[in-house]
Backbone bond lengths (Angstrom), bond angles and torsions (degrees), N, CA, C in turn:
res aa  C-N    CA-C-N  psi(-1)  N-CA   C-N-CA  omega(-1)  CA-C   N-CA-C  phi
1 M - - - 1.457 - - 1.531 110.57 -
2 Y 1.333 115.56 -40.79 1.461 118.78 179.97 1.526 110.72 -61.13
3 Y 1.333 116.18 -45.59 1.461 120.14 179.11 1.528 110.71 -59.18
4 L 1.308 117.25 -44.68 1.464 120.58 178.88 1.529 111.51 -63.72
5 S 1.324 117.02 -33.25 1.465 119.77 179.22 1.526 111.93 -65.16
6 K 1.323 116.88 -25.80 1.472 120.40 178.58 1.525 110.29 -67.05
7 W 1.318 117.31 -33.04 1.471 120.24 175.29 1.530 109.82 -68.02
8 Y 1.317 115.51 -41.12 1.463 120.30 178.58 1.527 111.12 -61.59
9 E 1.330 116.41 -38.63 1.469 120.11 -178.60 1.525 112.59 -65.72
10 L 1.311 117.25 -20.18 1.458 119.14 175.32 1.525 111.64 -63.16
11 L 1.318 116.50 -19.13 1.458 120.08 176.10 1.520 111.95 -60.56
12 D 1.336 117.41 -26.59 1.472 121.06 174.08 1.522 110.06 -50.82
13 T 1.299 114.15 -51.46 1.456 120.26 -177.17 1.520 110.71 -64.89
14 V 1.319 116.52 -45.05 1.468 120.57 -179.09 1.528 110.19 -61.72
15 L 1.329 117.31 -45.08 1.466 120.42 -179.92 1.524 111.89 -63.81
16 E 1.318 117.06 -40.32 1.464 120.23 177.90 1.525 110.76 -64.24
17 L 1.310 116.99 -41.32 1.461 120.56 179.36 1.527 111.16 -66.79
18 Q 1.317 117.60 -35.43 1.458 120.96 177.52 1.520 112.05 -68.61
19 R 1.323 116.71 -24.34 1.466 120.40 176.43 1.515 110.94 -73.40
20 G 1.320 116.73 -11.38 1.453 119.64 175.27 1.508 115.50 108.37
21 A 1.312 118.00 -3.73 1.462 119.70 -179.35 1.522 109.11 -147.01
22 P 1.311 116.55 141.34 1.465 117.86 176.53 1.528 110.10 -69.13
23 P 1.337 116.57 152.51 1.459 118.79 178.84 1.524 110.62 -64.84
24 P 1.327 117.50 160.22 1.461 119.98 176.14 1.532 109.62 -56.67
25 S 1.289 116.79 143.61 1.468 122.28 -178.81 1.521 110.67 53.55
26 F 1.322 115.86 51.14 1.462 122.51 -174.94 1.530 112.07 -54.54
27 G 1.325 117.19 -44.72 1.459 120.36 -179.81 1.514 112.18 -60.90
28 L 1.330 116.66 -44.34 1.457 121.17 178.50 1.531 110.85 -65.56
29 H 1.318 115.92 -37.96 1.462 121.98 178.84 1.532 110.38 -60.27
30 V 1.319 116.49 -50.08 1.473 121.12 179.66 1.523 110.12 -64.93
31 Y 1.331 117.29 -43.67 1.460 121.58 179.40 1.529 110.63 -59.55
32 H 1.323 115.98 -45.06 1.466 120.55 -179.86 1.521 110.96 -59.55
33 H 1.337 116.58 -50.92 1.460 119.22 -177.36 1.527 111.69 -64.03
34 A 1.306 117.19 -37.30 1.468 120.03 179.06 1.523 111.33 -67.32
35 T 1.333 117.28 -42.58 1.468 119.02 -178.30 1.524 111.61 -72.52
36 V 1.328 117.55 -36.71 1.468 119.63 178.57 1.523 109.74 -65.80
37 M 1.326 116.77 -39.03 1.466 119.26 177.08 1.525 110.35 -62.69
38 F 1.332 116.73 -43.38 1.459 120.38 179.01 1.528 110.89 -65.01
39 M 1.333 116.77 -44.58 1.463 119.71 -179.75 1.525 111.18 -62.13
40 S 1.333 117.90 -43.29 1.461 118.86 -178.69 1.534 110.84 -68.87
41 W 1.320 117.85 -34.15 1.462 120.21 173.77 1.528 110.19 -63.30
42 L 1.346 116.11 -43.38 1.456 120.76 179.88 1.521 111.02 -63.45
43 W 1.337 117.40 -37.92 1.465 120.65 176.61 1.525 110.16 -57.98
44 L 1.329 115.80 -43.98 1.466 119.65 179.56 1.528 111.27 -69.51
45 Q 1.291 116.28 -45.23 1.461 121.47 -177.76 1.531 111.49 -60.58
46 E 1.304 116.75 -44.45 1.459 122.16 -176.78 1.519 113.09 -91.47
47 R 1.334 116.88 -4.73 1.471 122.67 -177.80 1.521 111.02 50.94
48 Q 1.302 115.18 47.06 1.463 121.67 -176.28 1.525 110.19 -70.44
49 S 1.326 117.26 128.87 1.459 121.56 -173.65 1.530 113.40 -75.63
50 M 1.318 117.94 -20.00 1.465 120.09 -176.91 1.532 112.50 -95.29
51 Q 1.323 117.47 10.08 1.451 120.83 -177.40 1.526 113.26 -61.31
52 W 1.313 117.48 -25.62 1.464 120.41 -176.01 1.518 112.06 -62.37
53 I 1.332 118.61 -26.57 1.466 120.72 179.78 1.529 109.72 -64.48
54 G 1.323 116.82 -52.34 1.458 120.84 178.18 1.514 112.17 -64.48
55 L 1.313 116.37 -39.61 1.458 121.75 -179.84 1.525 111.09 -60.96
56 C 1.325 116.96 -48.84 1.468 120.65 -178.92 1.526 111.99 -67.27
57 F 1.319 117.20 -41.20 1.464 120.31 -179.09 1.527 110.40 -66.59
58 N 1.334 116.95 -43.67 1.465 120.47 178.73 1.524 110.79 -63.12
59 T 1.316 116.68 -41.40 1.465 120.70 178.74 1.522 110.83 -64.10
60 F 1.331 117.54 -43.64 1.461 121.68 178.54 1.529 111.15 -59.69
61 V 1.323 116.58 -46.56 1.464 120.61 -179.91 1.522 110.41 -61.08
62 H 1.331 117.61 -41.15 1.458 120.08 179.71 1.525 112.26 -68.28
63 V 1.325 117.84 -35.34 1.470 120.15 176.36 1.528 109.91 -62.97
64 V 1.329 117.10 -46.49 1.469 120.79 178.35 1.524 110.34 -62.65
65 M 1.323 117.16 -45.14 1.462 121.87 -177.78 1.533 111.51 -63.01
66 Y 1.334 117.01 -47.66 1.466 119.03 -178.54 1.523 112.09 -70.65
67 T 1.323 117.83 -29.01 1.464 120.40 173.29 1.522 109.76 -64.38
68 Y 1.319 116.23 -44.57 1.459 121.01 177.45 1.529 110.61 -59.43
69 Y 1.344 116.65 -48.65 1.467 120.60 -179.75 1.524 111.53 -60.42
70 A 1.325 116.66 -44.17 1.467 120.06 -178.92 1.527 111.35 -63.31
71 L 1.326 116.52 -43.79 1.466 119.75 -179.59 1.526 111.51 -67.18
72 S 1.331 116.70 -44.94 1.465 119.18 -176.67 1.526 111.76 -69.40
73 R 1.314 117.79 -35.56 1.471 119.92 179.25 1.518 112.65 -79.08
74 S 1.339 115.85 -13.43 1.466 119.94 176.19 1.525 111.91 -89.46
75 G 1.334 115.91 2.39 1.449 119.58 176.84 1.515 115.31 99.45
76 Y 1.310 117.68 -3.63 1.461 120.14 178.01 1.521 109.90 -76.98
77 R 1.306 115.44 144.50 1.465 120.19 176.44 1.524 108.02 -87.16
78 V 1.322 115.29 110.57 1.461 121.47 -175.72 1.516 108.00 -106.94
79 S 1.325 115.58 125.90 1.466 119.60 -173.55 1.522 113.94 -101.71
80 W 1.314 118.25 6.11 1.458 119.37 -174.50 1.521 113.73 -112.79
81 K 1.321 116.18 38.25 1.469 120.66 176.71 1.531 111.14 -63.05
82 T 1.328 117.43 -37.47 1.470 119.75 -179.55 1.533 110.90 -66.34
83 L 1.337 117.52 -29.32 1.458 120.56 175.23 1.523 110.29 -63.81
84 V 1.321 116.41 -44.10 1.467 121.02 179.17 1.525 110.15 -61.31
85 T 1.324 116.33 -47.50 1.468 120.48 179.37 1.521 110.91 -62.94
86 G 1.308 117.21 -43.18 1.459 121.25 178.63 1.523 112.26 -60.88
87 L 1.344 116.32 -43.85 1.460 120.03 177.39 1.528 111.59 -61.81
88 Q 1.334 115.95 -39.80 1.461 119.94 179.37 1.531 110.99 -64.14
89 V 1.320 116.80 -41.22 1.465 120.93 179.84 1.532 110.09 -66.49
90 V 1.339 117.05 -43.86 1.465 120.55 178.64 1.528 109.78 -62.90
91 Q 1.317 116.66 -43.21 1.468 120.06 178.91 1.525 110.72 -61.90
92 F 1.310 116.95 -44.33 1.456 121.03 179.59 1.533 110.16 -60.06
93 G 1.327 116.66 -46.56 1.465 120.89 -179.17 1.522 112.90 -65.04
94 T 1.330 117.34 -44.22 1.462 119.45 -179.37 1.526 111.32 -70.18
95 S 1.318 117.29 -36.13 1.464 120.13 177.14 1.521 110.83 -64.72
96 L 1.318 115.92 -42.52 1.460 120.03 178.48 1.527 110.50 -63.73
97 A 1.328 117.24 -44.21 1.465 120.74 179.38 1.525 111.19 -63.29
98 A 1.330 117.11 -42.41 1.466 120.44 179.30 1.526 110.73 -65.55
99 W 1.310 116.49 -39.52 1.464 120.33 -179.15 1.525 110.72 -67.00
100 V 1.319 117.17 -43.66 1.463 120.98 177.81 1.538 109.79 -63.75
101 G 1.331 116.82 -42.09 1.461 120.22 177.30 1.512 112.07 -61.99
102 Y 1.324 116.48 -42.71 1.459 120.62 177.82 1.527 110.53 -62.00
103 L 1.317 117.12 -46.15 1.463 120.07 179.71 1.524 111.66 -61.07
104 A 1.325 116.52 -41.36 1.462 120.24 179.05 1.526 110.58 -61.52
105 L 1.324 116.58 -45.27 1.468 119.79 177.94 1.527 111.63 -66.28
106 H 1.317 115.82 -40.96 1.465 121.03 -178.28 1.528 111.24 -63.40
107 L 1.329 117.01 -38.87 1.462 120.52 -179.00 1.523 112.49 -67.33
108 H 1.325 115.94 -22.76 1.468 119.85 179.49 1.520 112.05 -96.27
109 G 1.301 118.06 8.39 1.460 122.62 174.25 1.514 114.30 88.64
110 P 1.328 116.32 165.65 1.463 121.11 -176.83 1.527 114.09 -62.14
111 A 1.319 117.44 -24.50 1.464 119.61 179.10 1.515 112.13 -69.04
112 A 1.337 117.28 -14.69 1.458 120.91 -178.24 1.522 112.75 -80.08
113 G 1.324 118.07 -3.05 1.457 119.10 174.63 1.503 115.90 115.01
114 V 1.325 119.01 9.78 1.460 120.18 176.00 1.515 106.67 -72.37
115 S 1.294 116.30 119.29 1.449 121.38 -177.86 1.517 109.79 -95.86
116 R 1.316 115.95 123.77 1.460 120.12 -179.50 1.525 108.95 -112.01
117 A 1.314 115.22 136.83 1.457 119.84 175.30 1.522 107.89 -79.34
118 G 1.317 117.49 136.92 1.453 125.74 -176.11 1.435 114.78 -34.56
């Protein structure tokens, strides 16, 4: 379900483009969605046991982000935009670090500590 939700999240980009302007940091936005989709596919493909960390963190960030969007577009004055951006940056950095760590372990074979769920 999580992997399928990543396809749904691409609608963010489509909706923003239909409004007539690309979202801020359009390149980073597309890069993020493409890499998260690939990472979640890889989690399923490799049955990686630690995938829940990235899954929960990504879900948390999206809940905060969409709450912010809903409140601000409903006319409420929301003062925590920098929190949303900060969470996104932290998520991006930790996801990248986890992915690089996984690749490093994967390249050295299963004996190097890559844990796979049954």
